[in-house]
GUGU-751552 format. One record per residue (C-alpha): x, y, z. Coordinates in nm, 3 decimals. Layout:
N
<x->X&y->Y&z->Z>
...
This chain:
244
<x->-1.690&y->-1.523&z->-1.851>
<x->-1.817&y->-1.574&z->-2.224>
<x->-1.731&y->-1.322&z->-2.504>
<x->-2.085&y->-1.178&z->-2.508>
<x->-2.109&y->-1.089&z->-2.133>
<x->-1.773&y->-0.901&z->-2.125>
<x->-1.870&y->-0.689&z->-2.409>
<x->-2.176&y->-0.592&z->-2.253>
<x->-2.045&y->-0.540&z->-1.863>
<x->-2.082&y->-0.112&z->-1.808>
<x->-1.802&y->-0.001&z->-1.634>
<x->-1.951&y->0.013&z->-1.311>
<x->-2.049&y->-0.372&z->-1.365>
<x->-1.684&y->-0.468&z->-1.447>
<x->-1.519&y->-0.243&z->-1.132>
<x->-1.798&y->-0.437&z->-0.911>
<x->-1.654&y->-0.722&z->-1.054>
<x->-1.318&y->-0.657&z->-0.937>
<x->-1.435&y->-0.582&z->-0.601>
<x->-1.601&y->-0.894&z->-0.551>
<x->-1.297&y->-1.103&z->-0.619>
<x->-1.084&y->-0.856&z->-0.384>
<x->-1.278&y->-0.891&z->-0.069>
<x->-1.582&y->-0.668&z->-0.164>
<x->-1.312&y->-0.353&z->-0.226>
<x->-1.031&y->-0.221&z->-0.424>
<x->-0.767&y->0.037&z->-0.446>
<x->-0.779&y->0.228&z->-0.793>
<x->-0.474&y->0.035&z->-0.848>
<x->-0.584&y->-0.279&z->-0.851>
<x->-0.898&y->-0.163&z->-1.047>
<x->-0.719&y->-0.058&z->-1.284>
<x->-0.516&y->-0.360&z->-1.337>
<x->-0.809&y->-0.609&z->-1.310>
<x->-1.053&y->-0.412&z->-1.509>
<x->-0.972&y->-0.585&z->-1.820>
<x->-1.075&y->-0.926&z->-1.716>
<x->-1.413&y->-0.822&z->-1.731>
<x->-1.417&y->-0.562&z->-1.973>
<x->-1.220&y->-0.420&z->-2.278>
<x->-1.065&y->-0.043&z->-2.149>
<x->-1.259&y->0.206&z->-2.391>
<x->-1.311&y->0.602&z->-2.483>
<x->-0.975&y->0.860&z->-2.492>
<x->-0.921&y->0.889&z->-2.088>
<x->-1.093&y->0.520&z->-1.953>
<x->-0.849&y->0.549&z->-1.645>
<x->-1.034&y->0.855&z->-1.584>
<x->-1.397&y->0.707&z->-1.628>
<x->-1.341&y->0.463&z->-1.375>
<x->-1.215&y->0.696&z->-1.125>
<x->-1.519&y->0.860&z->-1.234>
<x->-1.788&y->0.602&z->-1.143>
<x->-1.636&y->0.505&z->-0.793>
<x->-1.708&y->0.856&z->-0.664>
<x->-2.006&y->0.870&z->-0.816>
<x->-2.201&y->0.544&z->-0.823>
<x->-2.386&y->0.477&z->-0.471>
<x->-2.297&y->0.126&z->-0.526>
<x->-1.902&y->0.192&z->-0.433>
<x->-1.795&y->0.422&z->-0.096>
<x->-1.517&y->0.540&z->-0.011>
<x->-1.326&y->0.345&z->0.278>
<x->-0.974&y->0.509&z->0.262>
<x->-0.714&y->0.714&z->0.058>
<x->-0.771&y->0.599&z->-0.311>
<x->-0.983&y->0.268&z->-0.173>
<x->-1.314&y->0.177&z->-0.279>
<x->-1.589&y->-0.058&z->-0.101>
<x->-1.920&y->-0.203&z->-0.215>
<x->-2.174&y->-0.030&z->-0.069>
<x->-2.427&y->-0.332&z->-0.013>
<x->-2.124&y->-0.523&z->0.109>
<x->-1.949&y->-0.227&z->0.394>
<x->-2.087&y->-0.496&z->0.666>
<x->-1.811&y->-0.727&z->0.503>
<x->-1.539&y->-0.485&z->0.584>
<x->-1.518&y->-0.380&z->0.970>
<x->-1.321&y->-0.141&z->1.169>
<x->-1.095&y->-0.385&z->1.400>
<x->-1.138&y->-0.213&z->1.785>
<x->-0.768&y->-0.103&z->1.879>
<x->-0.621&y->-0.379&z->2.153>
<x->-0.522&y->-0.263&z->2.504>
<x->-0.274&y->-0.484&z->2.586>
<x->0.074&y->-0.378&z->2.483>
<x->0.186&y->-0.633&z->2.237>
<x->-0.098&y->-0.644&z->2.106>
<x->-0.135&y->-0.269&z->2.035>
<x->0.227&y->-0.311&z->1.913>
<x->0.134&y->-0.552&z->1.640>
<x->-0.167&y->-0.310&z->1.544>
<x->0.005&y->-0.006&z->1.508>
<x->0.275&y->-0.157&z->1.296>
<x->-0.034&y->-0.278&z->1.084>
<x->-0.158&y->0.036&z->1.064>
<x->0.126&y->0.235&z->0.947>
<x->0.187&y->-0.036&z->0.701>
<x->-0.189&y->0.020&z->0.527>
<x->-0.139&y->0.379&z->0.546>
<x->0.170&y->0.371&z->0.353>
<x->0.004&y->0.134&z->0.132>
<x->-0.257&y->0.341&z->-0.007>
<x->-0.025&y->0.646&z->-0.053>
<x->0.236&y->0.471&z->-0.247>
<x->-0.112&y->0.332&z->-0.491>
<x->-0.316&y->0.636&z->-0.463>
<x->0.060&y->0.779&z->-0.609>
<x->0.031&y->0.509&z->-0.894>
<x->0.289&y->0.290&z->-0.765>
<x->0.257&y->-0.083&z->-0.752>
<x->0.285&y->-0.139&z->-0.382>
<x->0.401&y->-0.502&z->-0.213>
<x->0.416&y->-0.625&z->0.166>
<x->0.468&y->-0.936&z->0.339>
<x->0.228&y->-0.913&z->0.604>
<x->-0.061&y->-1.013&z->0.347>
<x->-0.289&y->-1.128&z->0.674>
<x->-0.248&y->-0.815&z->0.904>
<x->-0.521&y->-0.536&z->0.897>
<x->-0.607&y->-0.166&z->0.840>
<x->-0.906&y->-0.058&z->0.901>
<x->-1.137&y->-0.416&z->0.861>
<x->-0.891&y->-0.462&z->0.492>
<x->-0.657&y->-0.733&z->0.460>
<x->-0.281&y->-0.560&z->0.371>
<x->-0.257&y->-0.831&z->0.100>
<x->-0.581&y->-0.687&z->-0.081>
<x->-0.475&y->-0.328&z->-0.017>
<x->-0.084&y->-0.409&z->-0.206>
<x->-0.132&y->-0.469&z->-0.610>
<x->0.151&y->-0.723&z->-0.593>
<x->0.058&y->-1.040&z->-0.412>
<x->0.413&y->-1.120&z->-0.443>
<x->0.758&y->-0.950&z->-0.492>
<x->0.767&y->-0.904&z->-0.840>
<x->1.150&y->-1.057&z->-0.980>
<x->1.325&y->-0.759&z->-1.017>
<x->1.705&y->-0.905&z->-0.947>
<x->1.903&y->-1.200&z->-0.817>
<x->1.637&y->-1.412&z->-0.653>
<x->1.850&y->-1.520&z->-0.351>
<x->1.846&y->-1.118&z->-0.305>
<x->1.460&y->-1.115&z->-0.313>
<x->1.421&y->-1.422&z->-0.124>
<x->1.641&y->-1.355&z->0.108>
<x->1.580&y->-1.042&z->0.198>
<x->1.351&y->-0.764&z->-0.019>
<x->1.037&y->-1.018&z->-0.022>
<x->1.037&y->-0.894&z->0.417>
<x->1.051&y->-0.555&z->0.369>
<x->0.726&y->-0.419&z->0.526>
<x->0.626&y->-0.203&z->0.246>
<x->0.713&y->-0.136&z->-0.112>
<x->0.642&y->0.089&z->-0.353>
<x->0.747&y->-0.045&z->-0.721>
<x->0.789&y->0.226&z->-1.074>
<x->0.668&y->0.199&z->-1.344>
<x->0.953&y->-0.044&z->-1.498>
<x->0.883&y->-0.293&z->-1.162>
<x->1.208&y->-0.135&z->-1.006>
<x->1.143&y->-0.035&z->-0.622>
<x->1.087&y->0.337&z->-0.551>
<x->1.086&y->0.334&z->-0.218>
<x->1.138&y->0.079&z->0.038>
<x->0.977&y->0.148&z->0.405>
<x->1.063&y->-0.084&z->0.721>
<x->0.806&y->-0.013&z->0.983>
<x->1.007&y->-0.040&z->1.357>
<x->0.805&y->0.002&z->1.676>
<x->1.026&y->-0.182&z->1.943>
<x->1.380&y->-0.337&z->1.707>
<x->1.730&y->-0.121&z->1.718>
<x->1.694&y->-0.072&z->1.339>
<x->1.989&y->-0.294&z->1.239>
<x->1.801&y->-0.541&z->1.092>
<x->1.602&y->-0.293&z->0.907>
<x->1.907&y->-0.142&z->0.743>
<x->2.075&y->-0.457&z->0.663>
<x->1.754&y->-0.464&z->0.442>
<x->1.814&y->-0.173&z->0.314>
<x->2.219&y->-0.248&z->0.224>
<x->2.093&y->-0.536&z->-0.070>
<x->1.903&y->-0.256&z->-0.248>
<x->2.193&y->0.021&z->-0.247>
<x->2.322&y->-0.084&z->-0.641>
<x->1.960&y->0.018&z->-0.728>
<x->1.842&y->0.395&z->-0.711>
<x->1.603&y->0.287&z->-0.440>
<x->1.465&y->0.570&z->-0.143>
<x->1.517&y->0.405&z->0.202>
<x->1.301&y->0.471&z->0.503>
<x->1.280&y->0.361&z->0.801>
<x->0.898&y->0.441&z->0.954>
<x->0.902&y->0.433&z->1.356>
<x->0.754&y->0.632&z->1.687>
<x->0.925&y->1.020&z->1.701>
<x->1.087&y->0.913&z->2.060>
<x->1.324&y->0.639&z->1.891>
<x->1.468&y->0.877&z->1.655>
<x->1.791&y->0.919&z->1.876>
<x->1.823&y->0.514&z->1.839>
<x->1.815&y->0.555&z->1.451>
<x->2.042&y->0.811&z->1.439>
<x->2.283&y->0.619&z->1.653>
<x->2.287&y->0.310&z->1.424>
<x->2.266&y->0.479&z->1.092>
<x->2.533&y->0.656&z->1.206>
<x->2.827&y->0.326&z->1.220>
<x->3.039&y->0.269&z->0.944>
<x->2.889&y->-0.020&z->0.841>
<x->2.606&y->0.174&z->0.682>
<x->2.800&y->0.415&z->0.537>
<x->2.745&y->0.315&z->0.201>
<x->2.352&y->0.372&z->0.269>
<x->2.309&y->0.672&z->0.520>
<x->2.302&y->0.978&z->0.272>
<x->1.968&y->0.780&z->0.090>
<x->1.829&y->0.673&z->0.437>
<x->1.542&y->0.888&z->0.574>
<x->1.341&y->0.893&z->0.926>
<x->1.033&y->0.884&z->0.945>
<x->0.793&y->0.906&z->1.229>
<x->0.470&y->0.726&z->1.246>
<x->0.284&y->1.097&z->1.292>
<x->0.417&y->1.208&z->1.016>
<x->0.256&y->0.943&z->0.824>
<x->-0.069&y->0.957&z->0.986>
<x->-0.075&y->1.335&z->0.900>
<x->0.003&y->1.276&z->0.531>
<x->-0.245&y->0.994&z->0.518>
<x->-0.497&y->1.214&z->0.723>
<x->-0.446&y->1.533&z->0.469>
<x->-0.484&y->1.272&z->0.180>
<x->-0.809&y->1.121&z->0.301>
<x->-0.939&y->1.485&z->0.327>
<x->-0.859&y->1.628&z->0.046>
<x->-1.004&y->1.318&z->-0.115>
<x->-1.343&y->1.386&z->0.034>
<x->-1.328&y->1.767&z->-0.076>
<x->-1.230&y->1.649&z->-0.462>
<x->-1.562&y->1.368&z->-0.434>
<x->-1.799&y->1.668&z->-0.349>
<x->-1.653&y->1.884&z->-0.640>
């Protein structure tokens, strides 16, 4: 892009460029980060201006919590049918919860990461919902490469450290997830296990083992239903905000 073209793009045109280069959609967090590649941030409240454009310009359509797509390309973002086979359904549910957690984190202003980049939530690749393509190098490389980079969803604070980490578990015994958390015990990180409600007793049995005492007080259980209800509440709230 030439300097002249860079200076002439409108806010909406710059947002459109971001979405075109992010699979025809983008979370607000990604738009905020990539906007300056196409136009300078100007005015007293440029991020509010971006938010106003995606909510009011008809070339954009809200397709998630804090996620907007190009109206002309919505056919490129097709919702995937719910699979009928049990194993496929487990994978589908796992990716769906990860996608919700990524969107919620982005809406709350956190940078987000997932290793499951090629899984889909409502037709959107998880790798394009997350604001980080790779896990940030916030500590020793062996901790990141061997453990942290494989945590299902991570929210990073504005200093680049993991604020909350989530392991989505629908069939395992939780041990591997807790071992991942254990490696982050020296950080001020909150740990969350997300699983169907009927597995909570199994989680409580595992977290009560002596080996996990150092993190037991910082680890919380959230059911799939908890996440879904929170996501739907944010979705309804954002609908109201858009109409105001």
